N, C-alpha and C positions, 0 to 999 in steps of 0.2 A: 478512461477507465481501465484499470488493469483487473483482468478476471484471473483468479487462480487456477491453473490447469495442471491436473495430475497426470503424469504419463508413466508408463511402465518401462522398465529397461528391455532391450532386445533379448536378453537372456532368460527373462521370466516369460512364460507363456501363460496367460490367465485362461481359465476355463469359462467359457460363455454359455450361458443357458438361455435359449430362446423357445418360445412357443412357436409351433409350426403348424400351418393350416394344410391339411391333406384334402385334396379334391379329386374325385374320378371324373375323368374327361369323357365326353361323348365318343370318342374314337377307341376307348378302352384303356387308355394310358392314365397314369396318376401324376398329379402335379402336386409338388411340396413348396409351401411358400413361407418365408419367415415372417411372421407377424411383426409389424412395426417397420418392416424393410420390403416393401412389395415388389421391389425390382429384383430382389434376390430369390430365385426360383430353381427348382430342379424337376426335370421331367424323366419319367421312367415307366416301364412296363409293369413294375411292382410298386408298392408303397416303400419297401427297403431300398429299392434302386433309385426312386425319387428322392428320398432322404440323402442317400450316398451323394448323388449328384448335386443336391442343395448344398450339402456340406463342402463339397469340391468347389462349387461356385463361390461360396463365401469365404473360403480359404484364399481362393485367387483374388478376391476383392480385397482382402486384408494384406496381401502381398505388397500392393502399392498404396496402401493406406494404413492408418492407425487409429485405434480407439482410445480416446481421452475421456477423463472425467472432469466436466466443467462444474466448478461450484459458483452458483449464481445467488448474490445477495437478495434476500427478500426485501421489497421496499418497506419502509416503516409505515405502520397504519396510522393514518391521520384520524385524531380523535373528533368524534361528532361534536360540533360547537354547542348543539343543543343540550348535550348531557351535562356541560358545565352549569346550567341554571336549572336542571330538573331537580325537583323537590325543594326549590328555593323557599317556597310559601308554604311549605306542609305545616309549619308550626304557627303560621300567621293567623290570629284569631279573626281578622277582618276579610280573610280570603273567601269564605263562603258568601258573605255579604257582597263582595265585588263581583263574584259570579252570578248572584241574583240580579244585580244591577245591569250586568251585561246581557243576560237573558231577557230582562224586561225592556232594554233599550232595543234589541233585536225584534223583539215583538212589535214595539211601536214602529220601527222602520218597516216591517212586513206588512203591517196595517196601513200605513201611509202609502206603500207601493200598491197595495190592493186597491184602495180608494183612488189613487191616481189613475190606474189602469181602467178602473170602472169609468171614471169621468171621460177619459179618452175615448173609450169605446163608445160611450153615449154621444159624445160630441162629433165624432167622426161618421157614426153610422145613423144618427138621428133615431135610435133605438134605445129603450130602456133595457138594461141587463135583467131586470126581474121578469120581463116578458119572455125570457129565453129559459128560464128555469124548468128543469124536468121535474115533474111530479110523479 
């Protein structure tokens, strides 16, 4: 996979803008850290001195490195397969009837399950479930 990388020429010096976290240290010094690059820090007696040392540190890092822009292709979004049939029955005159049939069938299955559970309870406990109802 070839990823396009954009580099700048050595003669062009782009201006970079970074957010800097300024922290007062317990010993009275000030620490400046580039957000997004936590290893790039400057320490000084004042905020200005810490920022200056941070700038020097970052420039020193860039002397042996370079900044490139990497263009990464966004993966194609796969369509949800259920959306292909969504609304398929919206104009079907028998759809409501089919839903009623399904609901009735589910009620019958629930009733069979309750009846079967009741019989199993009475069989294994030798007790009638009606004797356990709370009034």
